[in-house]
N, C-alpha and C positions, 0 to 999 in steps of 0.2 A: 458378761460384763457385770462388774460389781457396782452396786448402788450404795449410797450413803444412808445409813440408818442411825438412830440415836441409841447410845448405850443405855441399858435399863438402870445402871447404877449411877453413872456420872452425867448421863444425858448429853454427852458430847458426840459429834459425828464420828462414825466408824464405818469402814468398808464392810459390806455384807459378807465378804469372803474372809474376813479377819478371824483368826482363831482366838485372839486376845484383844481387848481394848488397849490401844496404845497409851491412853490417858490414865486409866485406873487399874489396868491389868485384869479386869473381869474376864473369865474364861467364856468363850463362845458368846459374845455380846448379842443379845436379841433386841429387837426394836422396843423402845420404851412405849408402854401403853398407858394411856391416861385413864386408869381404872376409876379414879375418883369421879371424873366427868361422866363416865358411863353409869356409874353407880347412882349418882345424883339424878341423871336423866331417867333411869329406870324407876327410882323412887318417885319422881315427879309424875311419871306416867301412871303409876299405881295409885297415887293420891288422886289424880284427876279422874281415873276410872271409878274409884270409890265414891268421890263426890257426885259424879254424874249418876251413879246407881242410886245413891241416897236421895237426890233431888227427883229422879224419875219415880221412885217408890213413893215418896211423899206426895208428888203431884197426882199419881194414879189412885191413891187410897184416901186422900183427904179432900 
């Protein structure tokens, strides 16, 4: 059974069994991944870890 995924180029719904996107013609449409959101989330986690580390070091040594 085919499910609907979003084309990575035009972000319109496409069958997961489709060989081409019927809207833009992209070959083998793959699901659109929101890489910006995951990138920002990863960056925020790194910043929080660094801030916690700095505050712990300052608390322990001063």
